[in-house]
RODRENGU-947842 format. One record per residue: x, y, z of N, C-alpha, C in turn. Coordinates in pm, whole numbers. Layout:
! residues N
     n.u     n.v     n.w    ca.u    ca.v    ca.w     c.u     c.v     c.w
       X       Y       Z       X       Y       Z       X       Y       Z
...
//
This chain:
! residues 170
     n.u     n.v     n.w    ca.u    ca.v    ca.w     c.u     c.v     c.w
      82    -121       0       0       0       0      86     126       0
     173     133     100     258     250     115     346     270      -7
     402     162     -60     490     170    -176     418     224    -299
     295     183    -317     214     229    -431     189     379    -420
     154     425    -301     131     569    -277     260     647    -298
     368     596    -242     496     666    -251     544     677    -395
     528     570    -471     565     574    -612     484     679    -686
     355     685    -658     268     784    -723     314     926    -691
     348     951    -566     392    1086    -528     525    1122    -593
     620    1031    -590     752    1059    -648     743    1077    -799
     666     993    -865     647    1007   -1010     582    1141   -1042
     481    1179    -964     409    1303    -991     499    1425    -969
     582    1421    -865     674    1533    -841     772    1548    -957
     830    1437   -1000     928    1444   -1109     859    1478   -1242
     739    1432   -1261     666    1457   -1387     624    1603   -1401
     599    1670   -1289     539    1804   -1296     626    1916   -1239
     721    1882   -1155     805    1985   -1094     735    2068    -988
     621    2022    -941     549    2100    -838     625    2096    -706
     595    2191    -621     654    2198    -487     587    2094    -397
     655    2056    -290     597    1959    -196     469    2015    -135
     468    2143    -104     347    2203     -47     231    2190    -146
     260    2203    -275     155    2188    -377     111    2042    -388
     205    1950    -375     173    1807    -381      77    1768    -270
     109    1809    -148      25    1766     -36    -109    1841     -32
    -117    1953    -102    -244    2027    -111    -336    1976    -222
    -286    1885    -305    -367    1835    -416    -489    1759    -368
    -599    1778    -439    -721    1701    -416    -744    1610    -536
    -833    1515    -519    -862    1419    -626    -897    1486    -757
    -975    1593    -751   -1020    1657    -874    -916    1750    -937
    -796    1757    -879    -689    1839    -936    -611    1767   -1045
    -633    1637   -1058    -564    1564   -1164    -666    1496   -1254
    -649    1519   -1382    -734    1454   -1483    -652    1340   -1541
    -677    1220   -1491    -598    1103   -1531    -620    1067   -1677
    -738    1092   -1728    -766    1060   -1869    -694    1155   -1963
    -691    1283   -1929    -625    1382   -2013    -475    1393   -1984
    -432    1340   -1869    -292    1350   -1832    -250    1491   -1799
    -333    1560   -1719    -307    1699   -1684    -332    1720   -1535
    -244    1796   -1474    -256    1832   -1333    -288    1980   -1322
    -386    2014   -1239    -417    2155   -1212    -357    2188   -1076
    -268    2283   -1076    -200    2322    -953    -241    2465    -920
    -302    2483    -805    -354    2614    -768    -280    2669    -647
    -259    2800    -649    -204    2869    -533    -290    2994    -512
    -254    3072    -413    -331    3194    -385    -328    3291    -502
    -213    3296    -574    -198    3396    -679    -221    3344    -820
    -218    3211    -839    -232    3163    -976    -279    3019    -983
    -310    2979   -1102    -346    2841   -1130    -274    2802   -1258
    -215    2683   -1260    -147    2639   -1380    -183    2495   -1412
    -184    2465   -1541    -208    2329   -1589     -75    2272   -1635
     -42    2153   -1586      86    2092   -1616      61    1954   -1675
     122    1924   -1790     106    1790   -1847     174    1686   -1758
     122    1565   -1759     177    1456   -1678     203    1338   -1771
     326    1287   -1771     358    1175   -1860     288    1047   -1814
     276     952   -1908     191     834   -1888     232     745   -1771
     361     733   -1743     406     649   -1631     357     706   -1498
     362     838   -1486     313     903   -1364     162     890   -1354
      93     907   -1466     -53     890   -1467     -89     749   -1421
     -17     649   -1471     -43     510   -1433     -17     488   -1284
      89     546   -1231     121     530   -1089      13     594   -1002
     -32     713   -1038    -137     781    -961    -268     703    -974
    -297     655   -1093    -418     575   -1116    -419     451   -1028
    -308     379   -1027    -298     259    -943    -323     292    -797
    -261     399    -751    -278     441    -611    -425     475    -582
    -485     558    -668    -623     602    -644    -720     483    -649
    -703     395    -745    -797     284    -763    -776     168    -667
    -652     146    -623    -623      27    -544    -592      53    -397
    -544     172    -363    -492     192    -228    -567     299    -149
    -588     414    -210    -640     530    -138    -766     498     -58
    -862     433    -120    -988     406     -52    -972     311      67
    -868     229      65    -845     134     174    -791     203     300
    -723     317     284    -665     384     401    -734     516     436
    -828     559     354    -896     688     374    -980     688     501
    -967     795     579   -1056     817     693   -1143     938     662
   -1237     966     749   -1325    1081     723   -1248    1212     722
   -1134    1217     793   -1052    1339     795    -974    1358     664
    -961    1252     585    -886    1259     459    -957    1339     353
   -1089    1339     358   -1169    1416     263   -1132    1392     118
   -1110    1500      44   -1080    1494     -99    -929    1494    -126
    -848    1488     -21    -701    1490     -38    -658    1377    -130
    -572    1409    -225    -521    1307    -315    -427    1212    -240
    -332    1268    -169    -235    1184     -97    -260    1189      52
    -278    1071     107    -308    1060     250    -205     969     317
    -191     989     448     -97     905     523    -166     775     562
     -95     690     630    -150     559     665    -258     567     773
    -274     686     833    -384     709     928    -509     760     856
    -500     775     724    -616     817     645    -636     966     634
    -539    1044     684    -550    1191     677    -456    1246     570
    -479    1372     535    -392    1437     435    -247    1427     481
    -160    1390     389     -17    1380     416      38    1519     446
     136    1526     535     199    1654     570     334    1666     501
     388    1788     502     523    1811     447     626    1725     521
     615    1722     653     709    1645     733     699    1496     700
     578    1450     679     557    1310     642     623    1278     510
     612    1368     415     675    1345     285     826    1348     296
     881    1440     377    1026    1447     399    1077    1314     451
    1005    1258     546    1047    1127     601    1047    1020     493
     948    1023     407     937     924     299    1057     935     206
    1088    1056     162    1198    1072      66    1332    1038     130
    1350    1071     257    1474    1037     328    1489     886     341
    1380     818     366    1382     671     378    1425     607     247
    1369     652     136    1404     594       6    1548     627     -33
    1594     747      -2    1733     784     -32    1828     693      47
    1796     670     173    1879     582     257    1878     439     204
    1760     389     167    1749     253     113    1827     237     -17
    1836     344     -95    1908     339    -222    2058     368    -204
    2099     385     -78    2239     416     -46    2289     543    -115
    2201     641    -124    2238     770    -181    2298     854     -69
    2424     892     -85    2490     968      20    2473    1118       2
    2446    1161    -121    2422    1303    -147    2291    1343     -79
    2285    1468     -35    2163    1519      28    2049    1522     -74
    1945    1448     -49    1828    1445    -136    1712    1508     -59
    1651    1606    -122    1535    1672     -62    1419    1662    -161
    1299    1691    -117    1188    1694    -212    1213    1793    -325
    1287    1900    -296    1315    2001    -398    1410    1948    -505
    1485    1842    -473    1575    1780    -570    1497    1735    -693
    1378    1682    -673    1296    1637    -786    1250    1755    -870
    1222    1866    -807    1182    1988    -879    1298    2038    -966
    1419    2039    -907    1537    2079    -983    1563    1984   -1099
    1550    1856   -1074    1573    1755   -1180    1474    1775   -1294
    1350    1797   -1260    1245    1824   -1361    1288    1939   -1452
    1325    2052   -1391    1360    2171   -1467    1487    2150   -1550
    1589    2092   -1489    1714    2071   -1562    1697    1974   -1678
    1621    1868   -1657    1601    1770   -1764    1521    1829   -1879
    1425    1913   -1850    1351    1981   -1957    1445    2073   -2035
    1525    2149   -1963    1617    2243   -2025    1721    2169   -2110
    1776    2061   -2056    1874    1980   -2129    1817    1925   -2260
    1688    1900   -2260    1625    1840   -2377    1553    1941   -2466
    1586    2069   -2449    1541    2169   -2545    1419    2251   -2509
    1366    2237   -2389    1249    2317   -2350    1287    2465   -2340
    1195    2550   -2374    1216    2695   -2363    1206    2736   -2216
    1289    2831   -2178    1292    2880   -2040    1155    2932   -1997
    1086    3001   -2086     954    3058   -2056     853    2946   -2024
     862    2834   -2095     772    2721   -2070     802    2657   -1934
     931    2643   -1904     970    2588   -1774     923    2681   -1662
     938    2810   -1683     891    2909   -1586     743    2889   -1557
     664    2873   -1662     519    2856   -1646     487    2727   -1570
     555    2619   -1605     527    2491   -1538     568    2494   -1391
     679    2563   -1361     725    2572   -1222     644    2672   -1141
     575    2762   -1210     496    2863   -1139     581    2977   -1086
     696    3004   -1152     780    3117   -1112     718    3246   -1164
     706    3344   -1077     651    3473   -1117     753    3550   -1201
     880    3531   -1172     986    3606   -1238    1079    3510   -1311
    1116    3543   -1433    1203    3457   -1515    1340    3439   -1451
    1384    3535   -1369    1516    3524   -1307    1524    3403   -1214
    1412    3364   -1155    1411    3243   -1072    1438    3119   -1155
    1391    3119   -1278    1408    3004   -1367    1546    3005   -1430
    1605    3121   -1450    1736    3132   -1514    1846    3066   -1433
    1823    3042   -1306    1919    2970   -1222    1953    2836   -1285
    1855    2773   -1349    1877    2642   -1409    1972    2649   -1528
    1971    2760   -1600    2063    2778   -1712    2206    2781   -1659
    2226    2852   -1548    2360    2860   -1488    2405    2723   -1437
    2314    2650   -1375    2348    2515   -1328    2386    2424   -1443
    2310    2435   -1551    2337    2353   -1668    2471    2391   -1731
    2499    2520   -1740    2627    2564   -1795    2744    2515   -1710
    2730    2522   -1578    2834    2471   -1489    2853    2321   -1509
    2744    2250   -1525    2751    2105   -1547    2823    2075   -1677
    2788    2146   -1784    2853    2121   -1913    3002    2154   -1908
    3038    2260   -1836    3180    2294   -1822    3256    2182   -1752
    3196    2127   -1648    3261    2018   -1574    3272    1893   -1662
    3168    1860   -1736    3173    1745   -1827    3283    1767   -1931
    3291    1886   -1984    3394    1919   -2084    3533    1899   -2024
    3557    1958   -1908    3688    1947   -1843    3724    1802   -1814
    3625    1725   -1777    3649    1586   -1739    3662    1494   -1860
    3590    1521   -1967    3580    1426   -2078    3656    1461   -2205
    3679    1587   -2229    3746    1624   -2355    3896    1597   -2339
    3955    1524   -2435    4097    1486   -2422    4191    1605   -2414
    4164    1712   -2487    4253    1829   -2483    4232    1911   -2355
    4113    1909   -2302    4086    1985   -2179    4159    1921   -2061
    4182    1791   -2066    4251    1719   -1958    4399    1756   -1952
    4455    1798   -2064    4599    1826   -2070    4637    1954   -1995
    4550    2051   -2000    4586    2182   -1945    4531    2199   -1812
//
């Protein structure tokens, strides 16, 4: 049960780049599994984010097979609930991600925000426009999104220094 829910949450975070606070605030009607679209709302805006099929399948499995088995009356319309049947908290999700990082023997610091960064960097690496990434991340200012360009440039410089035969000489 727990594994199915956790997989759905991790897939959805990586698929959409939403913040953990946005993930735990999601309700059942915020995701359209048939259309593969997530509606993410905040006080200042609402955005629609596409969701790839693997993440849709993981969320579908969780909703159809697990959620109803652990839901309590306090869980209401919350998409992700804890094993007590209530809406999952930020702290609860932090514990989940730390547990999986430890089980995978990952020594680097992994946070829920790591998935958000990975989402943005992978889109940028594969040709997405900065403005589109900005919209999906819900950044009000493009300068917040431009951080990823700098990270990517630093990464490429390091790959070049490490891998190019002439760069190794000097």
